[in-house]
ZADO-1210 file (C-alpha; in nm, 4 decimals, padded with zeros to 6 digits):
<atoms>
<atom x="00.0000" y="00.0000" z="00.0000" code="UNK" pos="1"/>
<atom x="00.2636" y="00.2520" z="00.1097" code="UNK" pos="2"/>
<atom x="00.4956" y="00.1692" z="-00.1811" code="UNK" pos="3"/>
<atom x="00.2137" y="00.2368" z="-00.4275" code="UNK" pos="4"/>
<atom x="00.1553" y="00.5790" z="-00.2707" code="UNK" pos="5"/>
<atom x="00.5271" y="00.6590" z="-00.2886" code="UNK" pos="6"/>
<atom x="00.5417" y="00.5570" z="-00.6564" code="UNK" pos="7"/>
<atom x="00.2482" y="00.7817" z="-00.7510" code="UNK" pos="8"/>
<atom x="00.4042" y="01.0746" z="-00.5635" code="UNK" pos="9"/>
<atom x="00.7358" y="01.0195" z="-00.7440" code="UNK" pos="10"/>
<atom x="00.5764" y="01.0305" z="-01.0899" code="UNK" pos="11"/>
<atom x="00.4325" y="01.3729" z="-01.0102" code="UNK" pos="12"/>
<atom x="00.7634" y="01.4996" z="-00.8766" code="UNK" pos="13"/>
<atom x="00.9268" y="01.4264" z="-01.2122" code="UNK" pos="14"/>
<atom x="00.6991" y="01.6903" z="-01.3669" code="UNK" pos="15"/>
<atom x="00.8322" y="01.9307" z="-01.1051" code="UNK" pos="16"/>
<atom x="01.1929" y="01.8331" z="-01.1822" code="UNK" pos="17"/>
<atom x="01.1376" y="01.9207" z="-01.5476" code="UNK" pos="18"/>
<atom x="00.9631" y="02.2497" z="-01.4614" code="UNK" pos="19"/>
<atom x="01.2490" y="02.3560" z="-01.2298" code="UNK" pos="20"/>
<atom x="01.5381" y="02.2351" z="-01.4477" code="UNK" pos="21"/>
<atom x="01.4305" y="02.4344" z="-01.7528" code="UNK" pos="22"/>
<atom x="01.4947" y="02.7555" z="-01.5579" code="UNK" pos="23"/>
<atom x="01.8653" y="02.6688" z="-01.5393" code="UNK" pos="24"/>
<atom x="01.9088" y="02.7620" z="-01.9059" code="UNK" pos="25"/>
<atom x="01.9663" y="03.1228" z="-02.0134" code="UNK" pos="26"/>
<atom x="01.8754" y="03.1191" z="-02.3853" code="UNK" pos="27"/>
<atom x="01.4975" y="03.0896" z="-02.3601" code="UNK" pos="28"/>
<atom x="01.4378" y="03.0971" z="-02.7375" code="UNK" pos="29"/>
<atom x="01.6585" y="02.7952" z="-02.8026" code="UNK" pos="30"/>
<atom x="01.5237" y="02.6152" z="-02.4964" code="UNK" pos="31"/>
<atom x="01.1714" y="02.6825" z="-02.6197" code="UNK" pos="32"/>
<atom x="01.2359" y="02.5125" z="-02.9544" code="UNK" pos="33"/>
<atom x="01.4151" y="02.2157" z="-02.7966" code="UNK" pos="34"/>
<atom x="01.1568" y="02.1553" z="-02.5228" code="UNK" pos="35"/>
<atom x="00.8570" y="02.1991" z="-02.7549" code="UNK" pos="36"/>
<atom x="00.9923" y="01.9592" z="-03.0190" code="UNK" pos="37"/>
<atom x="01.0975" y="01.7171" z="-02.7431" code="UNK" pos="38"/>
<atom x="00.7469" y="01.7275" z="-02.5908" code="UNK" pos="39"/>
<atom x="00.5999" y="01.6832" z="-02.9410" code="UNK" pos="40"/>
<atom x="00.7846" y="01.3532" z="-02.9911" code="UNK" pos="41"/>
<atom x="00.7146" y="01.2287" z="-02.6380" code="UNK" pos="42"/>
<atom x="00.3456" y="01.3087" z="-02.6801" code="UNK" pos="43"/>
<atom x="00.3354" y="01.1105" z="-03.0058" code="UNK" pos="44"/>
<atom x="00.4749" y="00.8138" z="-02.8137" code="UNK" pos="45"/>
<atom x="00.2300" y="00.8629" z="-02.5287" code="UNK" pos="46"/>
<atom x="-00.0665" y="00.8757" z="-02.7671" code="UNK" pos="47"/>
<atom x="00.0146" y="00.6048" z="-03.0188" code="UNK" pos="48"/>
<atom x="00.2320" y="00.3647" z="-02.8200" code="UNK" pos="49"/>
<atom x="00.0532" y="00.3888" z="-02.4835" code="UNK" pos="50"/>
<atom x="-00.3033" y="00.5158" z="-02.4997" code="UNK" pos="51"/>
<atom x="-00.4160" y="00.3972" z="-02.8443" code="UNK" pos="52"/>
<atom x="-00.3143" y="00.0287" z="-02.8004" code="UNK" pos="53"/>
<atom x="-00.4904" y="00.0256" z="-02.4637" code="UNK" pos="54"/>
<atom x="-00.8062" y="00.1704" z="-02.6166" code="UNK" pos="55"/>
<atom x="-00.7982" y="-00.0713" z="-02.9115" code="UNK" pos="56"/>
<atom x="-00.7972" y="-00.3639" z="-02.6693" code="UNK" pos="57"/>
<atom x="-01.1571" y="-00.2765" z="-02.5816" code="UNK" pos="58"/>
<atom x="-01.2745" y="-00.2943" z="-02.9457" code="UNK" pos="59"/>
<atom x="-01.5601" y="-00.0628" z="-02.8562" code="UNK" pos="60"/>
<atom x="-01.6653" y="00.1868" z="-03.1234" code="UNK" pos="61"/>
<atom x="-01.8519" y="00.3848" z="-02.8562" code="UNK" pos="62"/>
<atom x="-01.5171" y="00.5002" z="-02.7158" code="UNK" pos="63"/>
<atom x="-01.4929" y="00.7308" z="-03.0172" code="UNK" pos="64"/>
<atom x="-01.7517" y="00.9572" z="-02.8535" code="UNK" pos="65"/>
<atom x="-01.5490" y="01.0534" z="-02.5415" code="UNK" pos="66"/>
<atom x="-01.2497" y="01.0953" z="-02.7738" code="UNK" pos="67"/>
<atom x="-01.4474" y="01.3470" z="-02.9798" code="UNK" pos="68"/>
<atom x="-01.5687" y="01.5107" z="-02.6579" code="UNK" pos="69"/>
<atom x="-01.2097" y="01.5459" z="-02.5333" code="UNK" pos="70"/>
<atom x="-01.0999" y="01.6947" z="-02.8663" code="UNK" pos="71"/>
<atom x="-01.3958" y="01.9358" z="-02.8583" code="UNK" pos="72"/>
<atom x="-01.3257" y="02.0319" z="-02.4965" code="UNK" pos="73"/>
<atom x="-00.9851" y="02.1642" z="-02.5949" code="UNK" pos="74"/>
<atom x="-01.1369" y="02.3561" z="-02.8836" code="UNK" pos="75"/>
<atom x="-01.3587" y="02.5281" z="-02.6260" code="UNK" pos="76"/>
<atom x="-01.0682" y="02.5737" z="-02.3823" code="UNK" pos="77"/>
<atom x="-00.8682" y="02.7171" z="-02.6707" code="UNK" pos="78"/>
<atom x="-01.1246" y="02.9965" z="-02.6787" code="UNK" pos="79"/>
<atom x="-01.1694" y="03.0377" z="-02.3018" code="UNK" pos="80"/>
<atom x="-00.8071" y="03.0262" z="-02.1825" code="UNK" pos="81"/>
<atom x="-00.6529" y="03.3759" z="-02.2181" code="UNK" pos="82"/>
<atom x="-00.5855" y="03.3729" z="-02.5875" code="UNK" pos="83"/>
<atom x="-00.3147" y="03.4662" z="-02.8219" code="UNK" pos="84"/>
<atom x="-00.2640" y="03.5887" z="-03.1728" code="UNK" pos="85"/>
<atom x="00.0224" y="03.3829" z="-03.3058" code="UNK" pos="86"/>
<atom x="00.1651" y="03.4023" z="-03.6543" code="UNK" pos="87"/>
<atom x="00.5233" y="03.2817" z="-03.6842" code="UNK" pos="88"/>
<atom x="00.5814" y="03.5133" z="-03.9766" code="UNK" pos="89"/>
<atom x="00.4533" y="03.8356" z="-03.8266" code="UNK" pos="90"/>
<atom x="00.4391" y="03.7789" z="-03.4503" code="UNK" pos="91"/>
<atom x="00.6589" y="03.9685" z="-03.2072" code="UNK" pos="92"/>
<atom x="00.8244" y="03.8335" z="-02.8925" code="UNK" pos="93"/>
<atom x="00.5230" y="03.9174" z="-02.6738" code="UNK" pos="94"/>
<atom x="00.2828" y="03.7299" z="-02.9042" code="UNK" pos="95"/>
<atom x="00.5124" y="03.4287" z="-02.8996" code="UNK" pos="96"/>
<atom x="00.5325" y="03.4291" z="-02.5195" code="UNK" pos="97"/>
<atom x="00.1529" y="03.4588" z="-02.4977" code="UNK" pos="98"/>
<atom x="00.1197" y="03.1573" z="-02.7258" code="UNK" pos="99"/>
<atom x="00.3590" y="02.9537" z="-02.5104" code="UNK" pos="100"/>
<atom x="00.1611" y="03.0505" z="-02.1995" code="UNK" pos="101"/>
<atom x="-00.1537" y="02.9300" z="-02.3712" code="UNK" pos="102"/>
<atom x="00.0037" y="02.5958" z="-02.4652" code="UNK" pos="103"/>
<atom x="00.1359" y="02.5503" z="-02.1108" code="UNK" pos="104"/>
<atom x="-00.2045" y="02.6018" z="-01.9514" code="UNK" pos="105"/>
<atom x="-00.3983" y="02.3615" z="-02.1730" code="UNK" pos="106"/>
<atom x="-00.1152" y="02.1060" z="-02.1483" code="UNK" pos="107"/>
<atom x="-00.1554" y="02.1099" z="-01.7697" code="UNK" pos="108"/>
<atom x="-00.5320" y="02.0560" z="-01.8005" code="UNK" pos="109"/>
<atom x="-00.4985" y="01.7590" z="-02.0373" code="UNK" pos="110"/>
<atom x="-00.2100" y="01.5936" z="-01.8514" code="UNK" pos="111"/>
<atom x="-00.3780" y="01.6308" z="-01.5116" code="UNK" pos="112"/>
<atom x="-00.6690" y="01.4142" z="-01.6301" code="UNK" pos="113"/>
<atom x="-00.4311" y="01.1667" z="-01.7928" code="UNK" pos="114"/>
<atom x="-00.2130" y="01.1299" z="-01.4840" code="UNK" pos="115"/>
<atom x="-00.5142" y="01.0898" z="-01.2575" code="UNK" pos="116"/>
<atom x="-00.6050" y="00.7753" z="-01.4541" code="UNK" pos="117"/>
<atom x="-00.2399" y="00.6679" z="-01.4626" code="UNK" pos="118"/>
<atom x="-00.2191" y="00.7064" z="-01.0851" code="UNK" pos="119"/>
<atom x="-00.5218" y="00.4783" z="-01.0432" code="UNK" pos="120"/>
<atom x="-00.3595" y="00.2171" z="-01.2686" code="UNK" pos="121"/>
<atom x="-00.0149" y="00.2468" z="-01.1066" code="UNK" pos="122"/>
<atom x="-00.1439" y="00.2163" z="-00.7508" code="UNK" pos="123"/>
<atom x="-00.3711" y="-00.0774" z="-00.8399" code="UNK" pos="124"/>
<atom x="-00.0768" y="-00.2555" z="-01.0053" code="UNK" pos="125"/>
<atom x="00.1457" y="-00.2003" z="-00.6999" code="UNK" pos="126"/>
<atom x="-00.0959" y="-00.4004" z="-00.4834" code="UNK" pos="127"/>
<atom x="-00.0276" y="-00.7183" z="-00.6818" code="UNK" pos="128"/>
<atom x="00.2933" y="-00.6672" z="-00.8792" code="UNK" pos="129"/>
<atom x="00.5579" y="-00.4497" z="-00.7142" code="UNK" pos="130"/>
<atom x="00.8215" y="-00.5030" z="-00.9834" code="UNK" pos="131"/>
<atom x="00.5732" y="-00.4193" z="-01.2591" code="UNK" pos="132"/>
<atom x="00.4638" y="-00.1059" z="-01.0710" code="UNK" pos="133"/>
<atom x="00.8241" y="00.0140" z="-01.0336" code="UNK" pos="134"/>
<atom x="00.8883" y="-00.0358" z="-01.4066" code="UNK" pos="135"/>
<atom x="00.5646" y="00.1479" z="-01.4871" code="UNK" pos="136"/>
<atom x="00.6690" y="00.4356" z="-01.2583" code="UNK" pos="137"/>
<atom x="01.0046" y="00.4631" z="-01.4387" code="UNK" pos="138"/>
<atom x="00.8305" y="00.4665" z="-01.7762" code="UNK" pos="139"/>
<atom x="00.5824" y="00.7353" z="-01.6673" code="UNK" pos="140"/>
<atom x="00.8593" y="00.9461" z="-01.5139" code="UNK" pos="141"/>
<atom x="01.0660" y="00.9378" z="-01.8344" code="UNK" pos="142"/>
<atom x="00.7639" y="01.0900" z="-02.0085" code="UNK" pos="143"/>
<atom x="00.6966" y="01.3429" z="-01.7343" code="UNK" pos="144"/>
<atom x="01.0401" y="01.5066" z="-01.7242" code="UNK" pos="145"/>
<atom x="01.0395" y="01.6347" z="-02.0867" code="UNK" pos="146"/>
<atom x="00.6729" y="01.7338" z="-02.0588" code="UNK" pos="147"/>
<atom x="00.7696" y="01.9228" z="-01.7428" code="UNK" pos="148"/>
<atom x="01.0419" y="02.0978" z="-01.9475" code="UNK" pos="149"/>
<atom x="00.7810" y="02.2123" z="-02.1963" code="UNK" pos="150"/>
<atom x="00.5393" y="02.3317" z="-01.9269" code="UNK" pos="151"/>
<atom x="00.8133" y="02.5095" z="-01.7318" code="UNK" pos="152"/>
<atom x="00.9340" y="02.6864" z="-02.0444" code="UNK" pos="153"/>
<atom x="00.5806" y="02.7863" z="-02.1444" code="UNK" pos="154"/>
<atom x="00.4617" y="02.9280" z="-01.8117" code="UNK" pos="155"/>
<atom x="00.6722" y="03.2276" z="-01.7160" code="UNK" pos="156"/>
<atom x="00.4770" y="03.3335" z="-01.4090" code="UNK" pos="157"/>
<atom x="00.4936" y="03.0263" z="-01.1847" code="UNK" pos="158"/>
<atom x="00.3228" y="03.2039" z="-00.8924" code="UNK" pos="159"/>
<atom x="00.0042" y="03.2745" z="-01.0899" code="UNK" pos="160"/>
<atom x="-00.0051" y="02.9115" z="-01.2023" code="UNK" pos="161"/>
<atom x="00.1056" y="02.7566" z="-00.8730" code="UNK" pos="162"/>
<atom x="-00.2281" y="02.5851" z="-00.8039" code="UNK" pos="163"/>
<atom x="-00.2356" y="02.4305" z="-01.1533" code="UNK" pos="164"/>
<atom x="00.1219" y="02.3046" z="-01.1169" code="UNK" pos="165"/>
<atom x="00.0479" y="02.1551" z="-00.7730" code="UNK" pos="166"/>
<atom x="-00.2642" y="01.9859" z="-00.9108" code="UNK" pos="167"/>
<atom x="-00.0675" y="01.8409" z="-01.2031" code="UNK" pos="168"/>
<atom x="00.2157" y="01.7137" z="-00.9822" code="UNK" pos="169"/>
<atom x="-00.0270" y="01.5555" z="-00.7357" code="UNK" pos="170"/>
<atom x="-00.2701" y="01.4107" z="-00.9940" code="UNK" pos="171"/>
<atom x="-00.1174" y="01.0584" z="-00.9854" code="UNK" pos="172"/>
<atom x="-00.1294" y="01.0651" z="-00.6042" code="UNK" pos="173"/>
<atom x="-00.4953" y="01.1712" z="-00.6197" code="UNK" pos="174"/>
<atom x="-00.5563" y="00.8677" z="-00.8414" code="UNK" pos="175"/>
<atom x="-00.4087" y="00.6476" z="-00.5665" code="UNK" pos="176"/>
<atom x="-00.6355" y="00.8117" z="-00.3082" code="UNK" pos="177"/>
<atom x="-00.9404" y="00.7327" z="-00.5223" code="UNK" pos="178"/>
<atom x="-00.8480" y="00.3630" z="-00.5145" code="UNK" pos="179"/>
<atom x="-00.7787" y="00.3716" z="-00.1392" code="UNK" pos="180"/>
<atom x="-01.1083" y="00.5353" z="-00.0432" code="UNK" pos="181"/>
<atom x="-01.3452" y="00.4222" z="-00.3194" code="UNK" pos="182"/>
<atom x="-01.1839" y="00.1139" z="-00.4707" code="UNK" pos="183"/>
<atom x="-01.0590" y="00.0622" z="-00.8254" code="UNK" pos="184"/>
<atom x="-01.2728" y="00.2214" z="-01.0969" code="UNK" pos="185"/>
<atom x="-01.4309" y="-00.0200" z="-01.3429" code="UNK" pos="186"/>
<atom x="-01.2838" y="-00.0873" z="-01.6867" code="UNK" pos="187"/>
<atom x="-01.5557" y="00.1050" z="-01.8711" code="UNK" pos="188"/>
<atom x="-01.5007" y="00.4294" z="-01.6775" code="UNK" pos="189"/>
<atom x="-01.1234" y="00.3926" z="-01.7078" code="UNK" pos="190"/>
<atom x="-01.1519" y="00.3479" z="-02.0863" code="UNK" pos="191"/>
<atom x="-01.3826" y="00.6486" z="-02.1163" code="UNK" pos="192"/>
<atom x="-01.1367" y="00.8681" z="-01.9250" code="UNK" pos="193"/>
<atom x="-00.8459" y="00.7433" z="-02.1362" code="UNK" pos="194"/>
<atom x="-01.0421" y="00.8084" z="-02.4552" code="UNK" pos="195"/>
<atom x="-01.1307" y="01.1579" z="-02.3331" code="UNK" pos="196"/>
<atom x="-00.7638" y="01.2223" z="-02.2596" code="UNK" pos="197"/>
<atom x="-00.6605" y="01.0872" z="-02.6005" code="UNK" pos="198"/>
<atom x="-00.8851" y="01.3413" z="-02.7739" code="UNK" pos="199"/>
<atom x="-00.7487" y="01.6282" z="-02.5645" code="UNK" pos="200"/>
<atom x="-00.3842" y="01.5347" z="-02.6161" code="UNK" pos="201"/>
<atom x="-00.4391" y="01.4775" z="-02.9893" code="UNK" pos="202"/>
<atom x="-00.5692" y="01.8339" z="-03.0223" code="UNK" pos="203"/>
<atom x="-00.2716" y="01.9615" z="-02.8235" code="UNK" pos="204"/>
<atom x="-00.0299" y="01.7674" z="-03.0445" code="UNK" pos="205"/>
<atom x="-00.1733" y="01.8819" z="-03.3795" code="UNK" pos="206"/>
<atom x="-00.2937" y="02.2365" z="-03.3213" code="UNK" pos="207"/>
<atom x="-00.0525" y="02.3624" z="-03.0573" code="UNK" pos="208"/>
<atom x="00.2832" y="02.1815" z="-03.0428" code="UNK" pos="209"/>
<atom x="00.3051" y="02.1080" z="-03.4165" code="UNK" pos="210"/>
<atom x="00.2084" y="02.4655" z="-03.5040" code="UNK" pos="211"/>
<atom x="00.4783" y="02.5880" z="-03.2675" code="UNK" pos="212"/>
<atom x="00.7635" y="02.3943" z="-03.4312" code="UNK" pos="213"/>
<atom x="00.6633" y="02.3659" z="-03.7996" code="UNK" pos="214"/>
<atom x="00.7882" y="02.7143" z="-03.8936" code="UNK" pos="215"/>
<atom x="01.1266" y="02.6344" z="-03.7369" code="UNK" pos="216"/>
<atom x="01.1455" y="02.2715" z="-03.8418" code="UNK" pos="217"/>
<atom x="01.4881" y="02.3012" z="-04.0073" code="UNK" pos="218"/>
<atom x="01.6525" y="02.4720" z="-03.7107" code="UNK" pos="219"/>
<atom x="01.9088" y="02.2648" z="-03.5250" code="UNK" pos="220"/>
<atom x="01.7312" y="02.3136" z="-03.1898" code="UNK" pos="221"/>
<atom x="01.4183" y="02.1443" z="-03.3260" code="UNK" pos="222"/>
<atom x="01.6257" y="01.8582" z="-03.4663" code="UNK" pos="223"/>
<atom x="01.8052" y="01.8195" z="-03.1309" code="UNK" pos="224"/>
<atom x="01.4721" y="01.8130" z="-02.9489" code="UNK" pos="225"/>
<atom x="01.3329" y="01.5475" z="-03.1822" code="UNK" pos="226"/>
<atom x="01.6440" y="01.3313" z="-03.1446" code="UNK" pos="227"/>
<atom x="01.6352" y="01.3565" z="-02.7647" code="UNK" pos="228"/>
<atom x="01.2644" y="01.2745" z="-02.7707" code="UNK" pos="229"/>
<atom x="01.3230" y="00.9624" z="-02.9812" code="UNK" pos="230"/>
<atom x="01.6013" y="00.8501" z="-02.7445" code="UNK" pos="231"/>
<atom x="01.3703" y="00.8968" z="-02.4442" code="UNK" pos="232"/>
<atom x="01.0975" y="00.6935" z="-02.6157" code="UNK" pos="233"/>
<atom x="01.3428" y="00.4137" z="-02.6959" code="UNK" pos="234"/>
<atom x="01.4631" y="00.4035" z="-02.3350" code="UNK" pos="235"/>
<atom x="01.1041" y="00.4135" z="-02.2065" code="UNK" pos="236"/>
<atom x="00.9802" y="00.1229" z="-02.4143" code="UNK" pos="237"/>
<atom x="01.2915" y="-00.0884" z="-02.3695" code="UNK" pos="238"/>
<atom x="01.2675" y="-00.0708" z="-01.9888" code="UNK" pos="239"/>
</atoms>
């Protein structure tokens, strides 16, 4: 029981490590390109190597609906979260920073839901398979560090977003608490939440992260970020 709680806390702390570490770099423009392209690759892995295979196991066409709902939710959030006008050709530095802030905020929202479900799964696994739970924690953490880089680079004012950051970092732990107090959620609800998350992260991948790096695709920082992201994915799925 206690090991499962510790593992879920650790996965959240790796977000915090990424958020803090990114502030150690001085050249924010280069860091922005590296972290965004790195997060782009890691998110592709998370979506198509983690979430999608798990959803396909259910073979339930009805899971398309929560996926569409999740995608649509981010379209709405895209309008509600303090917005930006971002054109890589004509934008100034302020517009670019506003766009990064926007990406950071909706990334936190999507990943908080995802890690809540992951926390439920991780804690439940730890009750029966300690070794498997430790390996799962390592895999999750390897994803969370680069995503933490991207969030930390996007959100300049950490104090204004402190509650959101705390919620994100504790979301896996909150998943463990749900299992402790209410028992494991059933497979249907878990699949619905994962499908909802898939739709949200897919929107984030296509309309935010890809838009951010496509205009600078040939720059060496983007290439470095992609290479690092691929290496992280290889390490994650070979563990």
